[in-house]
Each structure stands twice: as structure tokens, then as C-alpha cells.
N, C-alpha and C positions, 0 to 999 in steps of 0.2 A: 528569771534571775536577771539581774543588771549590775553593771559596775560603772564607775566614773573614771575619767581622766581629766584631773584637775577640775575645771568648770563645765566641762563637756560630759554629759551623761550618755553613755554608749550602751544602746540595747543589744540584746543578744540575737535579735533578728534583723537583717538589713538586706535591701535590695542589692543584688549583685550586678556589676557592670564590667563584663569582660573586656580587656584592653588588648590591642594588637601591638607588636613590635616595640613594647616599652614595659618596663617594671616600674612601678610608682613606689617610692620610698617615703617614710615618714618625714614630716616637715617639709616636704617637696611641694612647690607651687607650680602648676602647669596648666596650659589649656588642653581640652579634649574636644575633638570633634565627634559627635555621636550621631550615627546614621541609621543603624539597625532598629526596626520598630520596636522589638522587645527592649532594647537599651534605652530607647526614648522614653518608653512607658516607665522603666525603672528610675530615670532621672526624675520624671514628674512625680512619682510616687515618694522619692525622697524629699523633693521640695514640698510636697503636700504635708509631710510630717516633721521630721527634725533636720532635714537637708543633710542627713549623713547617708553615705553609700559605701559598699564595700568594693574595692578595685582589685581584680585579680588577673594576671595575664593568661592569655589562651597559648596552649602549646603549639598549635599549628596555625600559622598566620593566614593561610589560604582558607581555612574553614570559615564559611560564612555564619553559620549557626552552631557554635560549639556545644558539644554535649557536656555533662558534668565531668565526664572522664577526660574531656580535652582542655580542662581548666586547671591551672596550678591550685593546691590546696592552701598555700599561704599567700597572703595579699596584704593590702593596706586599708585601713579604715580612713575615709576622707570625708571632708566637709565641702560641700558645693557652695562656692563663694558667689559666683554669678553665673547666670544663665541667659543665653540670647537665642532666639529661634531664627533661622536662616530662611530664604524665599524658597528654597528647594525642599523644604520639610525636615532638614537636618537641624541638630541643636548643638551649639558650642557653649561649653561649660568650661568655668575656671575652678580647679579644686586644690585643696591643700591636705596633704597626708597628716593624720593625727597620730596613728600608731599601727602596730602590726597585729595581725588576726590570722587565726587558722579556721577553715571551714570544717565545721563538724558534721553538718549534713545539710541536703538540699531540701527546704522546707516547701517550696513551691516552684514549679517549672513553667507555668503558664499564668498570665501573658507575659510574665518576666521571671527571672530567676530571683527567689528569695532565700537566703541562706541562714543557717543557724551558725554563729561564729564564736570562738574563744579567743579572748585577747591575749596576745603573747606579752607578758610582763618583761620589761627591760630592768636590768640591775641597776640600782641607784649609782649615779656617777659620783665617784669619790676620788681620791688622790690616785692617779695611775701607778701602777707597778712599774718596776724597771723594764720589764718585757714590753709592757704597754707604752711606756714613753719611747723606747726604741723603735718599736712599730710605727708609732705616730711620727717621729722625726724621719724614718725611712719612706713613709707614704708622702710626706710634704716634699721631700727631695725628688721622689719620683715624678711628683705633679709638676714641679719646676722644669725637671729635664724634658718632660713631654711638651710643655709649653714651648721651651727652647728649640725643640725639633719640629716645631710648625704646627702642632696640634691646637686647634682653635677651642679656647675655653672662655668662660665668662671673664671679663677683665678683672673684676675684683675677688676672684676666687681665692688667691693666695692670701689676701687680707682676712677673708672670712675663715680659712683654715688655721691661721695663726691664732684666732680666738677661741678655737675648739680644743678642749682638753678632754674630751670623752672619746675613748678608742671606737666605741659602737657608733657614735654620732659621726665621727670622722669618717668611719668606713661607709656609712650611709650617704654622706654628702659627697664623697669622692665617686662612689659607685653611680650616683645620679648624675654626674657631670661629665664623665670621660667617655660615655657612649659605648658600654659594654653590650655584648650579645645578650639576647634575653635569657638564654639558659645559664649563662655566667653570672648576670645580675640577679636571677631567681636564687642561685645558689648562696649568694651573699645574703639576700633577704631571708632565706630559711635558717641561716645559722644564727643561734640565739646568743652564743657566748660572744661578747664584744671583741675580746682580743683575737679570738679564732676568726672572726668575721674580718677584722682589719688585716689579719694574716693573708686571708684569701684574696682580699683587695690587692695586697702588695704583690702577690704572685701574679695576679692578672695584669697589673700595671707594668711589672717588669717584663712580661712577655710582649705587651704592647710596645714597650720601649725598645726592645730587641728589633721588632718589625720596623718601627720608625727609624732606628739607626741603619738598619739595612737599606731602607728606601733612600735614607739620606746619602749612603755611599754610593748608590746606583745613580743618583742624579748627576747630570753634567756639572762640570766646574763653573761654566759660565752660561746659564740658561738663556741669557739675551742672545748668545751666538748661535747656540745649538738648537733653540726652539724657534720655529718659524713664527712669524707674525700671526699668521692664521690660527696656528695651534694655540698660541698664547691667548689670543681673543676667545677662542672656543673654550680654553680652560677658565678663563676669568667669567665669561658669561655663564657657564655651568655653575660656577660658585655662587655668582649674583642670583641665579634662578633657584638655587637651593636655599639661599639665605631668605629669599622672598617667599618661597613655599612655606619654609619653617615659621616665618612671620605672618603667613596668611595674607601676603600683600601681592601675590601674582594676578595682576589685573589683565583685563582683555587688551589694553594697549600694547603690553609687553609681548603678548601672544601674537598680536597682529605684526608687530615689528619684526619677531623672529620668523614669522611665516614668510614675510617679504624677503628677509635676508636668506632663507633657504631657497626660495624661488629664484632669486638672483644668482646664487651659486650654481644651482642646477640646470639654469637656462643655456649654459654653454656660450654666454656673451663673449666678445672679444675684450681684451684687457681694458682698453680705453672706455668702452661702453659699460663694462662692469664698475669701473671706477666712478662714472658719472651716476649710475644707478644708486651705488652706495652713498654717494654724496646727497642725493636727494633723500634716500632713506634716513640719513642722519639729521637732515632738515626736518623730516616728518616727525622724527623721534622727540625732537625738542618742541614741537607745536602742540597745542591743545587739541584733543581729538575733534572738538566741534568747530575748529577755525575753518574758514571758507578756503583758504589756501591748502589746507590739509586734504580736503576732498579732491582738489585739483592734482595734488601730489599722488594720492592713491590711484587716481585714474592713469596718471602717467606711468606710475610703476606697474599697473596692470597691464598697459600696452607693451611695456618694455619686456616684462617677463613672459609675456604670451607669444611674442615673436618667435618663429623658428630660426634662431641664430645659427644653429648647428644641425637641425634636423633636416634630413634629405630622404627621398625615396630613391631606391636602387633602380636604375633604368633596366628595362627589359630588352637587352640588346640581341633580339632575334629577328633578322631581316626577313625571313620566310614568314614568321608569325605576323609581323607588322604589315607585310604586303597583303596578307590574307585578310586582316581587319580592315585594311583601307579600301581594298576591293569589295568586300562585303557591304560596307557603309555607303561607298560612293562610286558611280559610274563615270569611267573616262577620268578627268582632271590629271591627266598623266604627269604634267610638270611638277605640280605640288606633291604628288605622291614621290616621285623620283627624288625631290629635294629632300624630303624626310628621310627616305631611305639612305641617301648619301651622307646625311647627319648621323645616322645610326651606324653606319659603316665606319666613318671617321671616328666616332665615339668609341667605337670597339677598339680601334687601334690607339687612340689617344684619350686618356681617361681626364685630362684636365682642360679639355677644350671649353670655350665659351658657348653659351646658348645662341644660336642665329636669331636674327631679327627679320622675320619674313612679312610680306604684305601681299594678301591675296586681293586683287583687283578685279572686278568683274560685275555684271548686271545683278540685280536683285534675284534672290531665289535659286541660285546655281549651286548653294551648299558651302559657302565660305565659312560661315561661322560653325556649322555641324562638322566640317572637315577638321577644325581645331579641336572638337571633342574627340573625334576619332584618332588623332594623332596622339592625344593624351592617353587614350585607351591602348593604343598600340606600344606606346612606350612605357606604360605602367606607372604614369605620373598623375598627379592631381591636376584638375582642370578648374579654372575660373574664368568667367566672362566679365569684362567691364564695359558697359554700354556708354559710349562717348558721344553719342548724338545729342546735340544741343547743349553740351557742357560749355560754360563760358567763363568760368571762375578758375584762375590758375590754383587757388588752393584746394579745388576738387582733385588735382593731381598731386601736389606738393604738400598739402595740409596746411591748417592754420597755425599761427604761433601760440603758445600756451597762454599768453597774456590776455587773449579774448575769452570772453564767457562762451561756454559750449564748444571750445575748440576740439577739433579731432584730427587724426592724420589723414592723408589723402587716400585715394582709392587704391594706389598701389600697395601701401602698407596694410590698409584693410583686407585686401585680398590675401595677402600673405599670412595674416592672423588667421583667416578663416580656413585656408587649406592646411595650415599647420606644417608647412614643409618650404624649404627655401628654393626648390627646383621644380615648381609647377609649370603647367602650360597655361599662360594668361593671354586670352583673346582680347585684343582691344578693338571692339566691334564699332564700326562706322567711324574711323578715324578721320575721314574726308568731311564729317559733319561737325568737326570742333568749331566753335564760334570764339568771339573775343569781344569784351567790353571795357568798360572803366575798371573793372576788378583784374585785369590782366589777361594775357594770351595763353590759354592752357597748351597750344601747340608748341609754344616756346618752352614750356615746362617739360614737354615730352621729349625734347632734344636730349636732356641728360639721361632720362629713362632708356631710350632707344639707341643710346650710342655704346657699343661694346667696349670703348676705350674708357668710358667714365662711369658707367653704371655699376662698377664694382665698389663705388663709393658714394652711393646715392643718399642724399641727405634730405629727409622730410622736415618740413619746419617745426612740426609738432614734436617729433622726437628729438631733433637737434643732435643727432649722432649718425654716424655712417652706416649704411646697410648694404650688403652685397647683393646685387641684382643679376650678376653675371652668369649664375646658373639657371636663371629663368629662361624659358623659351617663350618669346613673345611673337604673337601672331596677330598683325593688324588686318582688318578688313576694309574695304573702300569700294565704292561704285565708280568714282570718277577721280582718276590720279591727279588731275590738274588742280583740284580743289585743295590738295595737300601743299603746304609750303614748301619750297625747294629744299630748304636745309633740312627738313624733317624727311622729306622723300629720299634724300641722299643717303640717309642713315639707314634705310631699310632695302632688303632685297626684294624687288617686286616680281611677282609671279602673276601673269595674267590668266584669269580663268575665263574662257570663252562661255558664251550661252550654249545651250543645247539644241540640237537639230531635231527635227520632227521624228526621226527614227530613234534618236536618243531617248526623247521623251516616251516613245512608245515602250521601249525596253525597260526604262525606269518605272513607269507606270505599272507595268505587268509584274515586275520584280519587287517593288517596295510600295508604291503608293496605294494601289488598289487593296493590297493585303492589309495595310495599316488602316485604311478607312473602314474596311470590312469589320475588323476587330473593334475599331472605335465606335462603330454604330451597332453593336450586338448582332451582327449577321453572322451566318455560317457560310463556308465557301461554296456549298452546294445550293445555296438560296440564290445566288447572283454570279453572272458570268458575263465578263466584258469581251466582246469580239475585237479583233484587231482594227476592222473597218469602223467600229463605233468609237474606239479610243482615238483613232486619226481623225475622225470627224469632230470629235470633242476638242482636240488640240487645235485643229485648224479654224474651226467655227465659234469657239467659245472662249478661246484664250488668245492673248496676243503678247508674249512675254518671251524673254530669253531664258528665265528660270522655271520653277515648277510649282510656285505657290498657289497661283490660280488654278491650275490643272488639279492639284489634290483638292482645292476648295470645290471645284465642280464634281470632281468624283465623290467627294464626300456628300454633296447635295443629292447626287442620284442614289447613293446608298441609303440616305434619309428617307427618300421618297419610297424606295422599295422596301424599306423596314414598315413604313406606314401601310404599304399595300398588303405585307405579310400579316401584320398585327390585325388590320381590319377584315382580313380574310378574302380579299379581292384577288389575292394571288399567292401561290405557294413558292414560286421561284421566278427568276427573271433573267432573260437574255438581253444585255445591253447591246444593240446594234445602232445603226445610224438612224433608224426611225424611232427606236426607243429613246435615244438621246434628244431628238427633237420634241418627242412627246412629253418626256419628263422636264426638259429645261427650257422649253418654248422656243421661239424663233432664234437663229443664230445671232450672236452678239456682233460678229465679225464677218464680214463679206469680202473675199479678195477682189481686188480690182480685175476685171475681165482682160485676158490677154487680148492684144491687139491682133486682128485677123488680116489686116492689109497694111501695106505701106502707105504712109500719109505724109504730106509736106508739113514740117513744123512740129511734129509730135515724135519725141525720142524717148526710149525706155532708159531711164536711169537707175542706179543702184545707191541705196542710202543705208546708214546703219544707225539705229536707235537703241535705247537701253533695253528693248524689247526684241532686239535681233536685227537682222537684215530686212530690208523692205524694197520692193520695186516701185520706182517713183517715175511717173509719166510726167516729162515737161513739155509744155504746150507753148508754141509762139505763133503769134498772128500778126499780120501787117494790116495797117489801115492808113488812110490818108492823113498826112501830117507834115511835120518839119524835122524829121530825123530824131525824135525823142525815143526814150526807152522807158517803158512803164513795167514795174514788177509787182506781182500781188502773190499771195499764197502764205502770208505769216513768215516772211524770210528775215533771217538774222543778218547782222551787218556783214559778216564775212561772205555770205551767199550773195548779197546785193553786189558787194565788190567783185565778185567773181564774174557776175553778170556784166558789170561795166568793163571788166578786162576783156570778156568776150566780144562786147560792142566795139571796143577800142581796136581788137585784132581785126574784126571784120571791116571796119573802116580803113585801116592801114593796108589791107590786102584785098581791097574791092576788086581791083583789076584782075588780080591772079585768080580769084574765086569766081569771077564772072558775074560780079554783082553790078547791076545797071549804074551808069554814072550818076543818074539824077535820083537814085533811090533814097539817099539821105537828105535831099531837099523836099521830096514830095511824100515820104512815107514815115509813120511811127510804127514801132514794134512793141508788142505787148507779150511779156512772158509770164506765164502762169504755172504753178505748181499746185495740183488738187489737193483735196483735204486741207482746206485753208484754216481750219480751227487748230491744226497741229503745228506747233513752231518748228521751223527748220532752220538749220544753219550748218556751216562748215564749207571747206573749199571743193569737196569731193564731186559736186556737180558741175564742175567747171567745163569739162569737155562736153557734158551733155548739153548745157545751155548754148555753148559755142556752135554744136552741131545743129541745135534747133534754129538759132539765128540765121546761120548760113543756109540752111534748108529753105526758111521762108523768104529768105532774100534773094535766093536763086532759083526759087519754085522746084526745089529737087526733093522728091519723096526719100524718107528714111526706112531702111529695113526694119520691119516690126520684130524680127526674130533675133536681133542683136541688142544686148544691154551692155552699158558702159559705166565706167566711174573713174575719175582721176581729176587732179587739179590742172588748171591751165596758167601759163604766163603770157605775157604781152608778145614774147617772141614765138609762141605757139608750141613751146615745149610742154610735155605732159609729165607732171611730178607725181610721186607716190602719195598714196592715201592709207588709212586705217581701215580695220574692219573687213578686210578681203575675205575671209572665211564666211562671215555671216552674209556678206552681199551675194557672193557666188552661190551660196545654198538657196538664198531667196530667188535668185534668178532660175535655179534648178527646179524649184518648187512651182515656178509658173511656166515650167515647160520650154525655157529659153536655154539653148546650149552653147551658143556663141557669146562670148563675154570679152569686152575690151577692157584691159587693165593697163596701168603704166607698166613698163619694162622693169623700172626699180622694185616692183612688188612681186616679181617672179620669185623671190625667196620665201614669200609668205605662203606659197602654195602647198608647202609641207604641213601647214596646219589644217589643211582640208582633208578629211578622211578619204582613203584611197578608193572606196567604193563610190563616193560622189565625184571625186576628181576624174575618174575614167569617163564619167558621163558628160564631162564639160569640154568644150573647145575653147582654149584661152588665146586670146590675140593680144600680143604685147605691142604697146606703142610708145614711141619715144617723142613724137610731135604730132600735131593736128593733122597734117597730111595723111598719116597712115591711119589716123581715126577715120578720116573722110573716105579713104580708100575701101574701108570695109563698111562703113554705117550707110553710105548712099546706096541707093537702088541700082542694079545693074543697068548699064546704059547711061548712067549720069556719073559714074566714077571717074570719067576723065576730067572732071572738075578738079579733083585733087591732084591728078598728074599734070594738069596745066599749071596749077599753083606751084608745085614742086619744080617743074621745068622752068617756069619764069623766075623763081627766086634763085637757083643754082645754076641754071643752063645745063644740067644733067639729066640723066634718065631717073624718073622717080624711084624711090626705094621702096620695096615690097614689105608689108608689115610682118613681123614674126608671128606665126600660129603654132600653138602647141596643144596637142591632144594628150593631156598628161595621163597615161594609162599606167 
């Protein structure tokens, strides 16, 4: 059986398309997005035949595949006017309602629903009754009031309503435009009597009018005053988004802009930074997505929103725990540890203090960098290391300006983005190795970073906004303090980290290094054992350093060789003693100078300090026929050469008091040599050593072989203080020398020497060369110094100060 509606023939069996959240009325034209597989097949079936399809609303919106019981029985017969397939497999169709129908039965359930329908015939439109006319006028008035109260309806809806004189058609038109709930709209659709249908619509509109009127009364009288700018913007954007969604125009660019806006709001930026970020976002919004500057702005906004403007880790202010961590990871380094514990103590008393700027200065391999990591661990902060060695471009610190292609922020901002917190521990490694060239001076850029009075508003060239670095704990490391510019050095609290003694290295090797290398090379503790004698021999004959790097390297070499022996079956375990070390590593790499066994003329035991620690240095002087010239060899630096010239001048000026023959400078030349000529030597601390050697050879006076000395000399014969006293004295002790002459002004430095070593040394404090000669020259020749002192002052010579620091 079939029937017709005007020119359209409507069959009694049609494909069914269940729709959600909407009720389609006759004569209504609207787009539908079809995504369910069964629904897509139904659309294709309709297009293949007569383009007719039956639209019925489902009762439960959340139901993905509704059953026949979940679909309303009354729906709309519609014609598919256009269809477009989307890239994601969905279909977009444009449909127009033709008439109402009721489902008689479900003819087919798979692969799509096909239903048998009965068309619901509408009464022919005639002259409306008085009741119908009243209902129509009331409905039109209600629509006008709804529009007046702010409800958004199609702009020409009132003109269309004026031309409609059919109560049923008017009811369907209003119901399809005012946004009724699905159950209410379905109730209207199922009512067949036109006047009854319009009456239901009027009731629903009246209810909506009451709600809108109540909302209107609750609104503030002046929205501009009561609604904040952000709320207003949010409201307008939500409306814009809803409109775009309705029109299917919500493109990827809008989503990207909104995502950036949310990231800016959630990042916790200061107000001025947020204002700049929103300004750049507004520029991006107006650009074409493929513009070159758009990519630059996206990168800039990514950097701004990724920085930790307000994110901080909470400090673990537990001094006992921090002390335990620092002691576990590092041996000695008392000054550095105490400074961190002091910071934590003050931090516990005062929550708003700025981060200190520390500089650990010491020889390579003593643990400066790893100490920074331990400090971060003890405080519960994030850790980041910036390697500054060889950095010559100022932009590496402060960043490039955004106008350059490939511009990026500097290393400081990059580190903060990576750790995701604004109070990390940042180690500025090898700050004394910063260079400079035509691109600028990085050390000058570091002045702002390391100044507690300025770094709260550090401005990176790329970001061009201020960032607060005052919460960061900066730790710089350096080997030579003199290479750091004075202005930069003045901004840091310098903590000297001395080299390790042989006993320190023994303890550290037993506690840390050996265990680490055993694990690194796959050995078990029972397969290898290092004796104390073997470790000491390894330290003294295969390494020459203040730190521990080469020692750990040699221990690792031994472990690898033992691992090879175990794998090849030549041994099951190994005890590493003196003989084993020589067998595995070959001949010793370093041989100590033999200790002098007798007093010699012109040979003096001096003390020197190098990056590898303290050294015993023998100064040799020899006279030969000539005309009073001084020859210097041994790869000496300018300062050491000048010390030798000052010693020569002192000897000439005091020749008579010192007992130097009157014709010596007319008939003899003197040659001063410092052995190990391949090693550069410089500094003033060998002044008294070279003066003693000169006077010894000029007066033919033997010098005691069991006395070592260090100190700078002046033309007046005064002995001035020098550095490296700790390392020099320990070097003397390692050579079996217990009497050490040092400047009186260096007496304060003895506290740096461990008590166990200090008690084994006899310190002689000297203020002038006469006191040095009184101790250094062999007994029976010491009257030389007494004559010199008596001749100059006319008084009894002063006895040098001796201290056996127990």
C-alpha cells in the first residue's frame, strides 16, 4: 500500500534514522551529522532509492545503539536534500521534513532499522475558529516577549509567523525554533489536533517566559559594573564557541588560541607578564596560521607558559638529615657543608630569605660539582648543572632577541623550564673558564644573574619580561679564582675547597671509589680485596693530583684486569697489594724525588703548591768563574725570576754582613736551577729558598737537608706570607721532613692542617731572612746570620719562633 503527499510519493516502508537531542517537525530544514554505522547505511539506502527517510527521536540520549523500545513511535518523514562524506567516516546531510508518521512495526533490524509507517494526516487548513485565532495571537505575543527578554531566535521569525494562519503549522514552527526539551517537543509532535497542539505550545512558552523573567529580575542592574572583565570575556567566548559549534565552524585555530589562553591563565604569571602574553596571543589570533611570524609567536608563548612562574618545591629544613646526606656523599669539605647548614638554619627562622651565591674554588676532582648535587638532595630541591667552560657568547647566558631566526632563551631560562620549579639548585660549572670575543662577554652577563640585589628582575633578551631568580641557589665552581673578573668575584661568597691528603684519599677510596668500581665492572666484593698498603702505593706512585679522578681511573683499570682474569679462569679472586699493583699497572708513573741524606752547599729544600697539591722542590745554586751574572733555568715564570733578582740584590747589598768575599761579584757568576725543567713554575713563594741557596753558595755554607721552607722575600729581607700552607706542609711530611720554615704571618693558616698531621711537624715562624738563616744553615755556620743581624742593628740577634703544634 502507498499514498502520496502532493508530488512526493511516500512508501509505507522507510529506513529509520534515530536522532538525538532534537525533534524534527514537518517543513523544518536542518543539517544532521550521522556517525553511527547503522545510521550511515540507512542514509545510503535512502539515497539509493527515493531519498526519503523516517526521523524519530530516541528516548535516552546516552544510548549509543537504541533498541526499538528506546525510540519514540511518532516521527517525521523527511527528504535528504544534500549529503557530504567527511574525512573521519561520518556523513553530513541536509534534510527537510515533509509530514508526520507513526511507526506501525519494525520490518528489519539489521544492518539498519527499516520501519513500516502510517502517515498522520493533517486537517486541511481553513478559516481558523475564534479559539484558534486567539491561540495564534497569544502564541505570537509570547514569541515577541521571549525575544525581548534576550532569547536568541532567527531574525526573520516574526515576519514568518505573521504570514502563518494555520494553528497546527504555527505550533510546529514555534516548537521547532524556541528550543524545547525533547519530551516536550515530542508531546507537541504527537498531538494531532492543531488547536490542541498550539495550546500545548502556548503553555510551554508561558513557562519559558516565567523562567526568563525570573532570570531578568536576578540580573544586576548594571552588568558592566558588577561583571568583571574576565567573566564578561568568558561569557562572550562561550557564546561564540556555541555559535561556531552550531554552524560547524569550530576550526583548529580557535581551539589552539583557547588552549594558549588557558595555559596563560593557569601558569601563575605576574600581572605584567600575563598582559604581555595576552597581547602576543591577540597578535597570533589575527595572523594566518601558516605565517612565518605565527610560528615564532607560538614558540614564544610555549616558553612563557612552560616557565615555573609560581611553582616551587618545599625545602626540607632538617639540619640533621642534611648533615647526614652531605657526610655520606663527601668526606671532609667542612667549610662548604657548614655554610649549607647555616643557610638551612636561617631558612628555618626566616622564610623569605634570598638564595645565597656560593663559589666553590679548588683543584680538579675534589668534588665541587658533585657537592652541588648533594646539596640539592639534602634540601629536597631540583638540581641542574650549566657547563660554562668555553662559553664566549653573551647570548648563551641572556638569550637572543626574537628578531633573529632560531632565537632561544639563555641557559638560565632553559634550566628553569627543564626543572619546572623556580627554586632549584643551579651549579655554574667552571665559571673561571668563561671566555669573551666579538659577540660579547658572558661574565658581564653573569653579573646580573649572581647579584642578589638585581636577580629578582632578571630579563632574558628572548622573553623580554622580568623573571625572579632570587629563590634560586646558585653554586659556581672554579679552579683558579684569579681568572674570574673582580666584579663577578665580588658578588660570590668564595669557599676554598683544598685538595685531599694521602690519608683522605685512602679513606675515600675504601669507602666510595673501590665499591663503585667493583659494581661498575661486574665484580663481587669477595672476588677482589684492596690492602691499605696497595692503595697507598697506588696513590703515591700512579697518581699525582689533589683530587680523585685519576685514582678512581686506576682503581677501575685494576678491576677490569681482575675481571678479565676471573672470566678467563686464571684466578677466582685477587688481593691487591703493592706487588699486585705493579704487576697489573706496570712500572710506577711517578717517582718521588729522593730525600737529601746530607747537608750540601747551594742545595735547599723548598715547598711549592700546584693544582695537584703540595710538592717538595729542590733549589740548586752553583758558582763558576764570571763577572757577577745570575743565570736562571728550570722553566721559571716572570714572578719567580723577579724573586731570584730580589735575592741577588739582597745578597749584594748585605755582602759584608753575610760574609760574602769582596771580589765575589767581580769574579763569579751564579746559576740557579729548579729541577723538572719541563714543568712550568711561577709564584713568589720560593723567594727565601732561592735567597738561602744564593747565600749558601756565595759563603760556601752547607744547608740543612732536614729543613724545608717557603715564603716571599723583599729587598729589605722581610719574609711575607704565601698561600697553600696546608698542601706544602703535608708534602714536607710525606717526604719525612718535620722542620718547616714558614712566614710568621701564615701562623693563622695552621688551623687548616688536620691535627693528626700538625702534631708531627715542627713549625719555625720567620719574620726576616736572618731568622731563616739561623735555622737553615748547618750548625757551626749559623754565626753567619748572627753577624748579619748584629752588624745591621748593633743588638743581639733575635731567635726564630718555633712551634710544635700539638
